[in-house]
Backbone as XML, in Angstrom:
<?xml version="1.0"?>
<chain id="A" units="angstrom">
  <residue number="1" name="MET">
    <atom name="N" x="0.837" y="-1.179" z="0.000"/>
    <atom name="CA" x="0.000" y="0.000" z="0.000"/>
    <atom name="C" x="0.883" y="1.243" z="0.000"/>
  </residue>
  <residue number="2" name="ARG">
    <atom name="N" x="0.583" y="2.178" z="-0.867"/>
    <atom name="CA" x="1.333" y="3.434" z="-0.929"/>
    <atom name="C" x="0.960" y="4.346" z="0.222"/>
  </residue>
  <residue number="3" name="SER">
    <atom name="N" x="1.835" y="5.315" z="0.498"/>
    <atom name="CA" x="1.563" y="6.292" z="1.545"/>
    <atom name="C" x="0.493" y="7.266" z="1.088"/>
  </residue>
  <residue number="4" name="PRO">
    <atom name="N" x="-0.285" y="7.792" z="2.035"/>
    <atom name="CA" x="-1.272" y="8.813" z="1.677"/>
    <atom name="C" x="-0.571" y="10.047" z="1.145"/>
  </residue>
  <residue number="5" name="ARG">
    <atom name="N" x="-1.286" y="10.808" z="0.354"/>
    <atom name="CA" x="-0.768" y="12.077" z="-0.145"/>
    <atom name="C" x="-1.325" y="13.192" z="0.725"/>
  </residue>
  <residue number="6" name="VAL">
    <atom name="N" x="-0.434" y="14.035" z="1.172"/>
    <atom name="CA" x="-0.852" y="15.240" z="1.875"/>
    <atom name="C" x="-0.171" y="16.403" z="1.188"/>
  </residue>
  <residue number="7" name="VAL">
    <atom name="N" x="-0.780" y="17.553" z="1.257"/>
    <atom name="CA" x="-0.281" y="18.707" z="0.530"/>
    <atom name="C" x="0.137" y="19.778" z="1.517"/>
  </residue>
  <residue number="8" name="ASP">
    <atom name="N" x="1.333" y="20.250" z="1.377"/>
    <atom name="CA" x="1.833" y="21.337" z="2.219"/>
    <atom name="C" x="2.508" y="22.358" z="1.311"/>
  </residue>
  <residue number="9" name="THR">
    <atom name="N" x="1.803" y="22.733" z="0.237"/>
    <atom name="CA" x="2.355" y="23.593" z="-0.794"/>
    <atom name="C" x="1.606" y="24.911" z="-0.831"/>
  </residue>
  <residue number="10" name="PRO">
    <atom name="N" x="2.294" y="26.029" z="-0.719"/>
    <atom name="CA" x="1.608" y="27.315" z="-0.780"/>
    <atom name="C" x="1.181" y="27.688" z="-2.202"/>
  </residue>
  <residue number="11" name="GLY">
    <atom name="N" x="0.322" y="28.664" z="-2.279"/>
    <atom name="CA" x="-0.048" y="29.245" z="-3.571"/>
    <atom name="C" x="-0.925" y="28.348" z="-4.410"/>
  </residue>
  <residue number="12" name="ASP">
    <atom name="N" x="-0.767" y="28.454" z="-5.725"/>
    <atom name="CA" x="-1.633" y="27.754" z="-6.665"/>
    <atom name="C" x="-1.536" y="26.246" z="-6.557"/>
  </residue>
  <residue number="13" name="GLY">
    <atom name="N" x="-0.451" y="25.721" z="-6.051"/>
    <atom name="CA" x="-0.304" y="24.274" z="-5.910"/>
    <atom name="C" x="-1.379" y="23.673" z="-5.036"/>
  </residue>
  <residue number="14" name="ARG">
    <atom name="N" x="-1.890" y="24.441" z="-4.077"/>
    <atom name="CA" x="-2.927" y="23.928" z="-3.191"/>
    <atom name="C" x="-4.197" y="23.595" z="-3.971"/>
  </residue>
  <residue number="15" name="ALA">
    <atom name="N" x="-4.630" y="24.482" z="-4.840"/>
    <atom name="CA" x="-5.861" y="24.243" z="-5.593"/>
    <atom name="C" x="-5.700" y="23.027" z="-6.499"/>
  </residue>
  <residue number="16" name="ARG">
    <atom name="N" x="-4.569" y="22.913" z="-7.176"/>
    <atom name="CA" x="-4.354" y="21.771" z="-8.058"/>
    <atom name="C" x="-4.301" y="20.469" z="-7.260"/>
  </residue>
  <residue number="17" name="ALA">
    <atom name="N" x="-3.849" y="20.523" z="-6.020"/>
    <atom name="CA" x="-3.679" y="19.322" z="-5.221"/>
    <atom name="C" x="-4.933" y="18.936" z="-4.448"/>
  </residue>
  <residue number="18" name="GLY">
    <atom name="N" x="-5.982" y="19.708" z="-4.521"/>
    <atom name="CA" x="-7.223" y="19.355" z="-3.860"/>
    <atom name="C" x="-7.675" y="20.326" z="-2.805"/>
  </residue>
  <residue number="19" name="HIS">
    <atom name="N" x="-6.846" y="21.292" z="-2.441"/>
    <atom name="CA" x="-7.291" y="22.288" z="-1.478"/>
    <atom name="C" x="-8.376" y="23.158" z="-2.101"/>
  </residue>
  <residue number="20" name="ASN">
    <atom name="N" x="-9.340" y="23.540" z="-1.296"/>
    <atom name="CA" x="-10.420" y="24.417" z="-1.741"/>
    <atom name="C" x="-9.909" y="25.854" z="-1.660"/>
  </residue>
  <residue number="21" name="PRO">
    <atom name="N" x="-9.688" y="26.515" z="-2.776"/>
    <atom name="CA" x="-9.147" y="27.879" z="-2.721"/>
    <atom name="C" x="-10.102" y="28.877" z="-2.076"/>
  </residue>
  <residue number="22" name="ASP">
    <atom name="N" x="-11.362" y="28.497" z="-1.908"/>
    <atom name="CA" x="-12.362" y="29.398" z="-1.332"/>
    <atom name="C" x="-12.744" y="29.052" z="0.102"/>
  </residue>
  <residue number="23" name="TYR">
    <atom name="N" x="-12.025" y="28.105" z="0.728"/>
    <atom name="CA" x="-12.479" y="27.645" z="2.039"/>
    <atom name="C" x="-12.611" y="28.784" z="3.048"/>
  </residue>
  <residue number="24" name="SER">
    <atom name="N" x="-11.718" y="29.757" z="3.011"/>
    <atom name="CA" x="-11.777" y="30.823" z="4.018"/>
    <atom name="C" x="-12.991" y="31.734" z="3.823"/>
  </residue>
  <residue number="25" name="THR">
    <atom name="N" x="-13.547" y="31.768" z="2.608"/>
    <atom name="CA" x="-14.752" y="32.577" z="2.380"/>
    <atom name="C" x="-16.014" y="31.793" z="2.734"/>
  </residue>
  <residue number="26" name="GLN">
    <atom name="N" x="-15.888" y="30.483" z="2.933"/>
    <atom name="CA" x="-17.037" y="29.630" z="3.236"/>
    <atom name="C" x="-17.199" y="29.372" z="4.730"/>
  </residue>
  <residue number="27" name="ILE">
    <atom name="N" x="-16.290" y="29.909" z="5.527"/>
    <atom name="CA" x="-16.377" y="29.805" z="6.980"/>
    <atom name="C" x="-17.214" y="30.990" z="7.458"/>
  </residue>
  <residue number="28" name="PRO">
    <atom name="N" x="-18.125" y="30.774" z="8.407"/>
    <atom name="CA" x="-18.919" y="31.911" z="8.908"/>
    <atom name="C" x="-18.039" y="33.073" z="9.352"/>
  </residue>
  <residue number="29" name="GLY">
    <atom name="N" x="-18.481" y="34.271" z="9.085"/>
    <atom name="CA" x="-17.710" y="35.477" z="9.361"/>
    <atom name="C" x="-17.322" y="35.649" z="10.817"/>
  </residue>
  <residue number="30" name="GLY">
    <atom name="N" x="-16.317" y="36.469" z="11.030"/>
    <atom name="CA" x="-15.864" y="36.777" z="12.365"/>
    <atom name="C" x="-14.626" y="36.015" z="12.805"/>
  </residue>
  <residue number="31" name="TRP">
    <atom name="N" x="-14.106" y="35.131" z="11.952"/>
    <atom name="CA" x="-12.931" y="34.350" z="12.338"/>
    <atom name="C" x="-11.679" y="35.213" z="12.279"/>
  </residue>
  <residue number="32" name="SER">
    <atom name="N" x="-10.702" y="34.858" z="13.085"/>
    <atom name="CA" x="-9.434" y="35.589" z="13.093"/>
    <atom name="C" x="-8.300" y="34.788" z="12.470"/>
  </residue>
  <residue number="33" name="GLN">
    <atom name="N" x="-8.491" y="33.490" z="12.319"/>
    <atom name="CA" x="-7.474" y="32.626" z="11.720"/>
    <atom name="C" x="-8.182" y="31.418" z="11.131"/>
  </residue>
  <residue number="34" name="ALA">
    <atom name="N" x="-7.712" y="30.930" z="9.980"/>
    <atom name="CA" x="-8.318" y="29.760" z="9.349"/>
    <atom name="C" x="-7.238" y="28.934" z="8.666"/>
  </residue>
  <residue number="35" name="ALA">
    <atom name="N" x="-7.486" y="27.625" z="8.546"/>
    <atom name="CA" x="-6.544" y="26.720" z="7.878"/>
    <atom name="C" x="-7.304" y="25.514" z="7.354"/>
  </residue>
  <residue number="36" name="GLU">
    <atom name="N" x="-6.654" y="24.765" z="6.466"/>
    <atom name="CA" x="-7.264" y="23.577" z="5.877"/>
    <atom name="C" x="-6.219" y="22.482" z="5.717"/>
  </residue>
  <residue number="37" name="ASN">
    <atom name="N" x="-6.597" y="21.256" z="6.056"/>
    <atom name="CA" x="-5.792" y="20.065" z="5.767"/>
    <atom name="C" x="-6.559" y="19.212" z="4.778"/>
  </residue>
  <residue number="38" name="VAL">
    <atom name="N" x="-5.867" y="18.708" z="3.747"/>
    <atom name="CA" x="-6.462" y="17.790" z="2.775"/>
    <atom name="C" x="-5.509" y="16.629" z="2.599"/>
  </residue>
  <residue number="39" name="GLY">
    <atom name="N" x="-6.057" y="15.422" z="2.584"/>
    <atom name="CA" x="-5.255" y="14.235" z="2.310"/>
    <atom name="C" x="-6.080" y="13.243" z="1.513"/>
  </residue>
  <residue number="40" name="TRP">
    <atom name="N" x="-5.426" y="12.418" z="0.709"/>
    <atom name="CA" x="-6.171" y="11.434" z="-0.081"/>
    <atom name="C" x="-5.314" y="10.224" z="-0.388"/>
  </residue>
  <residue number="41" name="MET">
    <atom name="N" x="-6.005" y="9.144" z="-0.744"/>
    <atom name="CA" x="-5.356" y="7.930" z="-1.217"/>
    <atom name="C" x="-6.098" y="7.487" z="-2.462"/>
  </residue>
  <residue number="42" name="GLY">
    <atom name="N" x="-5.350" y="6.940" z="-3.401"/>
    <atom name="CA" x="-5.921" y="6.522" z="-4.669"/>
    <atom name="C" x="-6.737" y="5.253" z="-4.564"/>
  </residue>
  <residue number="43" name="PRO">
    <atom name="N" x="-7.426" y="4.882" z="-5.654"/>
    <atom name="CA" x="-8.327" y="3.729" z="-5.647"/>
    <atom name="C" x="-7.649" y="2.425" z="-5.228"/>
  </residue>
  <residue number="44" name="ALA">
    <atom name="N" x="-6.411" y="2.229" z="-5.623"/>
    <atom name="CA" x="-5.729" y="0.985" z="-5.282"/>
    <atom name="C" x="-5.391" y="0.917" z="-3.801"/>
  </residue>
  <residue number="45" name="ASP">
    <atom name="N" x="-5.393" y="2.056" z="-3.134"/>
    <atom name="CA" x="-4.975" y="2.117" z="-1.741"/>
    <atom name="C" x="-6.129" y="2.204" z="-0.752"/>
  </residue>
  <residue number="46" name="VAL">
    <atom name="N" x="-7.336" y="2.488" z="-1.250"/>
    <atom name="CA" x="-8.464" y="2.683" z="-0.346"/>
    <atom name="C" x="-8.834" y="1.347" z="0.283"/>
  </residue>
  <residue number="47" name="GLY">
    <atom name="N" x="-8.919" y="1.343" z="1.567"/>
    <atom name="CA" x="-9.276" y="0.133" z="2.303"/>
    <atom name="C" x="-9.335" y="0.433" z="3.770"/>
  </residue>
  <residue number="48" name="ARG">
    <atom name="N" x="-9.345" y="-0.598" z="4.515"/>
    <atom name="CA" x="-9.456" y="-0.461" z="5.971"/>
    <atom name="C" x="-8.244" y="0.269" z="6.548"/>
  </residue>
  <residue number="49" name="GLY">
    <atom name="N" x="-8.492" y="1.228" z="7.426"/>
    <atom name="CA" x="-7.413" y="1.939" z="8.080"/>
    <atom name="C" x="-6.877" y="3.140" z="7.324"/>
  </residue>
  <residue number="50" name="VAL">
    <atom name="N" x="-7.506" y="3.498" z="6.218"/>
    <atom name="CA" x="-7.007" y="4.595" z="5.394"/>
    <atom name="C" x="-7.078" y="5.927" z="6.141"/>
  </residue>
  <residue number="51" name="ALA">
    <atom name="N" x="-8.170" y="6.178" z="6.843"/>
    <atom name="CA" x="-8.296" y="7.452" z="7.576"/>
    <atom name="C" x="-7.167" y="7.587" z="8.586"/>
  </residue>
  <residue number="52" name="ALA">
    <atom name="N" x="-6.830" y="6.513" z="9.264"/>
    <atom name="CA" x="-5.733" y="6.557" z="10.237"/>
    <atom name="C" x="-4.407" y="6.836" z="9.545"/>
  </residue>
  <residue number="53" name="GLN">
    <atom name="N" x="-4.211" y="6.266" z="8.363"/>
    <atom name="CA" x="-2.972" y="6.498" z="7.622"/>
    <atom name="C" x="-2.863" y="7.955" z="7.168"/>
  </residue>
  <residue number="54" name="ILE">
    <atom name="N" x="-3.967" y="8.531" z="6.728"/>
    <atom name="CA" x="-3.953" y="9.937" z="6.319"/>
    <atom name="C" x="-3.671" y="10.811" z="7.537"/>
  </residue>
  <residue number="55" name="HIS">
    <atom name="N" x="-4.301" y="10.493" z="8.660"/>
    <atom name="CA" x="-4.044" y="11.259" z="9.886"/>
    <atom name="C" x="-2.563" y="11.169" z="10.275"/>
  </residue>
  <residue number="56" name="GLU">
    <atom name="N" x="-1.982" y="10.001" z="10.205"/>
    <atom name="CA" x="-0.560" y="9.841" z="10.521"/>
    <atom name="C" x="0.300" y="10.680" z="9.584"/>
  </residue>
  <residue number="57" name="SER">
    <atom name="N" x="-0.082" y="10.761" z="8.325"/>
    <atom name="CA" x="0.663" y="11.589" z="7.368"/>
    <atom name="C" x="0.536" y="13.065" z="7.711"/>
  </residue>
  <residue number="58" name="TRP">
    <atom name="N" x="-0.663" y="13.488" z="8.127"/>
    <atom name="CA" x="-0.831" y="14.879" z="8.560"/>
    <atom name="C" x="0.060" y="15.164" z="9.761"/>
  </residue>
  <residue number="59" name="MET">
    <atom name="N" x="0.122" y="14.229" z="10.701"/>
    <atom name="CA" x="0.936" y="14.439" z="11.896"/>
    <atom name="C" x="2.429" y="14.501" z="11.555"/>
  </residue>
  <residue number="60" name="ALA">
    <atom name="N" x="2.838" y="13.843" z="10.478"/>
    <atom name="CA" x="4.246" y="13.844" z="10.061"/>
    <atom name="C" x="4.607" y="15.043" z="9.190"/>
  </residue>
  <residue number="61" name="SER">
    <atom name="N" x="3.608" y="15.805" z="8.745"/>
    <atom name="CA" x="3.819" y="16.978" z="7.898"/>
    <atom name="C" x="3.829" y="18.222" z="8.775"/>
  </residue>
  <residue number="62" name="PRO">
    <atom name="N" x="4.910" y="18.996" z="8.770"/>
    <atom name="CA" x="4.978" y="20.164" z="9.666"/>
    <atom name="C" x="3.789" y="21.116" z="9.563"/>
  </residue>
  <residue number="63" name="GLY">
    <atom name="N" x="3.352" y="21.449" z="8.371"/>
    <atom name="CA" x="2.233" y="22.381" z="8.208"/>
    <atom name="C" x="0.911" y="21.817" z="8.695"/>
  </residue>
  <residue number="64" name="HIS">
    <atom name="N" x="0.638" y="20.565" z="8.347"/>
    <atom name="CA" x="-0.612" y="19.934" z="8.782"/>
    <atom name="C" x="-0.613" y="19.720" z="10.293"/>
  </residue>
  <residue number="65" name="HIS">
    <atom name="N" x="0.519" y="19.288" z="10.813"/>
    <atom name="CA" x="0.640" y="19.080" z="12.255"/>
    <atom name="C" x="0.390" y="20.391" z="13.001"/>
  </residue>
  <residue number="66" name="ALA">
    <atom name="N" x="0.944" y="21.489" z="12.479"/>
    <atom name="CA" x="0.735" y="22.799" z="13.111"/>
    <atom name="C" x="-0.748" y="23.156" z="13.143"/>
  </residue>
  <residue number="67" name="ASN">
    <atom name="N" x="-1.477" y="22.855" z="12.064"/>
    <atom name="CA" x="-2.919" y="23.125" z="12.055"/>
    <atom name="C" x="-3.630" y="22.313" z="13.132"/>
  </residue>
  <residue number="68" name="LEU">
    <atom name="N" x="-3.308" y="21.020" z="13.198"/>
    <atom name="CA" x="-3.964" y="20.137" z="14.162"/>
    <atom name="C" x="-3.691" y="20.530" z="15.610"/>
  </residue>
  <residue number="69" name="MET">
    <atom name="N" x="-2.510" y="21.024" z="15.884"/>
    <atom name="CA" x="-2.100" y="21.295" z="17.261"/>
    <atom name="C" x="-2.234" y="22.765" z="17.666"/>
  </residue>
  <residue number="70" name="ASN">
    <atom name="N" x="-2.696" y="23.609" z="16.766"/>
    <atom name="CA" x="-2.783" y="25.041" z="17.038"/>
    <atom name="C" x="-3.854" y="25.315" z="18.107"/>
  </residue>
  <residue number="71" name="PRO">
    <atom name="N" x="-3.447" y="25.780" z="19.287"/>
    <atom name="CA" x="-4.431" y="26.011" z="20.353"/>
    <atom name="C" x="-5.356" y="27.199" z="20.082"/>
  </residue>
  <residue number="72" name="ALA">
    <atom name="N" x="-5.039" y="28.009" z="19.091"/>
    <atom name="CA" x="-5.896" y="29.156" z="18.771"/>
    <atom name="C" x="-7.195" y="28.719" z="18.091"/>
  </residue>
  <residue number="73" name="PHE">
    <atom name="N" x="-7.178" y="27.569" z="17.413"/>
    <atom name="CA" x="-8.379" y="27.139" z="16.696"/>
    <atom name="C" x="-9.450" y="26.691" z="17.686"/>
  </residue>
  <residue number="74" name="THR">
    <atom name="N" x="-10.635" y="27.258" z="17.538"/>
    <atom name="CA" x="-11.758" y="26.940" z="18.420"/>
    <atom name="C" x="-12.820" y="26.097" z="17.726"/>
  </residue>
  <residue number="75" name="HIS">
    <atom name="N" x="-12.732" y="25.970" z="16.390"/>
    <atom name="CA" x="-13.724" y="25.216" z="15.623"/>
    <atom name="C" x="-13.022" y="24.356" z="14.575"/>
  </residue>
  <residue number="76" name="ILE">
    <atom name="N" x="-13.598" y="23.167" z="14.324"/>
    <atom name="CA" x="-13.082" y="22.282" z="13.278"/>
    <atom name="C" x="-14.268" y="21.654" z="12.546"/>
  </residue>
  <residue number="77" name="ALA">
    <atom name="N" x="-14.107" y="21.489" z="11.246"/>
    <atom name="CA" x="-15.077" y="20.755" z="10.433"/>
    <atom name="C" x="-14.293" y="19.685" z="9.692"/>
  </residue>
  <residue number="78" name="SER">
    <atom name="N" x="-14.824" y="18.469" z="9.653"/>
    <atom name="CA" x="-14.156" y="17.357" z="8.981"/>
    <atom name="C" x="-15.110" y="16.748" z="7.976"/>
  </residue>
  <residue number="79" name="GLY">
    <atom name="N" x="-14.550" y="16.227" z="6.903"/>
    <atom name="CA" x="-15.381" y="15.572" z="5.906"/>
    <atom name="C" x="-14.594" y="14.548" z="5.118"/>
  </residue>
  <residue number="80" name="GLY">
    <atom name="N" x="-15.326" y="13.636" z="4.518"/>
    <atom name="CA" x="-14.725" y="12.622" z="3.666"/>
    <atom name="C" x="-15.552" y="12.453" z="2.412"/>
  </residue>
  <residue number="81" name="HIS">
    <atom name="N" x="-14.896" y="12.042" z="1.341"/>
    <atom name="CA" x="-15.572" y="11.898" z="0.050"/>
    <atom name="C" x="-14.834" y="10.827" z="-0.730"/>
  </residue>
  <residue number="82" name="GLU">
    <atom name="N" x="-15.559" y="10.091" z="-1.564"/>
    <atom name="CA" x="-14.942" y="9.051" z="-2.379"/>
    <atom name="C" x="-15.207" y="9.297" z="-3.864"/>
  </residue>
  <residue number="83" name="PRO">
    <atom name="N" x="-14.585" y="10.325" z="-4.451"/>
    <atom name="CA" x="-14.777" y="10.543" z="-5.895"/>
    <atom name="C" x="-13.974" y="9.514" z="-6.684"/>
  </residue>
  <residue number="84" name="GLY">
    <atom name="N" x="-14.643" y="8.727" z="-7.486"/>
    <atom name="CA" x="-13.946" y="7.735" z="-8.312"/>
    <atom name="C" x="-13.156" y="6.727" z="-7.495"/>
  </residue>
  <residue number="85" name="ALA">
    <atom name="N" x="-13.680" y="6.318" z="-6.355"/>
    <atom name="CA" x="-13.060" y="5.331" z="-5.471"/>
    <atom name="C" x="-11.816" y="5.857" z="-4.768"/>
  </residue>
  <residue number="86" name="ARG">
    <atom name="N" x="-11.513" y="7.127" z="-4.921"/>
    <atom name="CA" x="-10.398" y="7.741" z="-4.206"/>
    <atom name="C" x="-10.963" y="8.322" z="-2.916"/>
  </residue>
  <residue number="87" name="LEU">
    <atom name="N" x="-10.312" y="8.097" z="-1.794"/>
    <atom name="CA" x="-10.778" y="8.645" z="-0.529"/>
    <atom name="C" x="-10.086" y="9.970" z="-0.276"/>
  </residue>
  <residue number="88" name="VAL">
    <atom name="N" x="-10.874" y="11.019" z="-0.069"/>
    <atom name="CA" x="-10.363" y="12.347" z="0.226"/>
    <atom name="C" x="-10.892" y="12.755" z="1.593"/>
  </residue>
  <residue number="89" name="LEU">
    <atom name="N" x="-9.993" y="13.154" z="2.485"/>
    <atom name="CA" x="-10.374" y="13.656" z="3.803"/>
    <atom name="C" x="-9.965" y="15.117" z="3.907"/>
  </residue>
  <residue number="90" name="THR">
    <atom name="N" x="-10.832" y="15.921" z="4.505"/>
    <atom name="CA" x="-10.581" y="17.349" z="4.653"/>
    <atom name="C" x="-10.876" y="17.767" z="6.080"/>
  </residue>
  <residue number="91" name="GLN">
    <atom name="N" x="-10.033" y="18.677" z="6.580"/>
    <atom name="CA" x="-10.261" y="19.312" z="7.872"/>
    <atom name="C" x="-10.158" y="20.821" z="7.663"/>
  </residue>
  <residue number="92" name="ASN">
    <atom name="N" x="-11.139" y="21.550" z="8.168"/>
    <atom name="CA" x="-11.082" y="23.014" z="8.135"/>
    <atom name="C" x="-11.083" y="23.505" z="9.582"/>
  </residue>
  <residue number="93" name="PHE">
    <atom name="N" x="-10.241" y="24.472" z="9.849"/>
    <atom name="CA" x="-10.057" y="25.005" z="11.198"/>
    <atom name="C" x="-10.350" y="26.495" z="11.192"/>
  </residue>
  <residue number="94" name="ALA">
    <atom name="N" x="-10.889" y="27.005" z="12.307"/>
    <atom name="CA" x="-11.114" y="28.434" z="12.439"/>
    <atom name="C" x="-10.972" y="28.843" z="13.899"/>
  </residue>
  <residue number="95" name="ALA">
    <atom name="N" x="-10.504" y="30.056" z="14.090"/>
    <atom name="CA" x="-10.411" y="30.649" z="15.425"/>
    <atom name="C" x="-11.390" y="31.811" z="15.499"/>
  </residue>
  <residue number="96" name="TYR">
    <atom name="N" x="-12.165" y="31.851" z="16.564"/>
    <atom name="CA" x="-13.139" y="32.924" z="16.787"/>
    <atom name="C" x="-12.846" y="33.588" z="18.120"/>
  </residue>
</chain>
């Protein structure tokens, strides 16, 4: 099984890699800080334990780990999707 893909790339690379370029405009107003984590595994890799593997990859990525451990964030939204048998997990964070 291949490792999950996580993205820690600034700028336009985020949108191409699966980050929602509009996520900060879709969070209810009044936030002072926002961030997003996205991770996915391809169709050949989707199976039992995939969410845990993506989480482990986020924890091993400095940028994603910083989002997860940031004590300023007071709200989190999580979601999963299987487009074309690929599992995509997303976390959005906000501080109010």
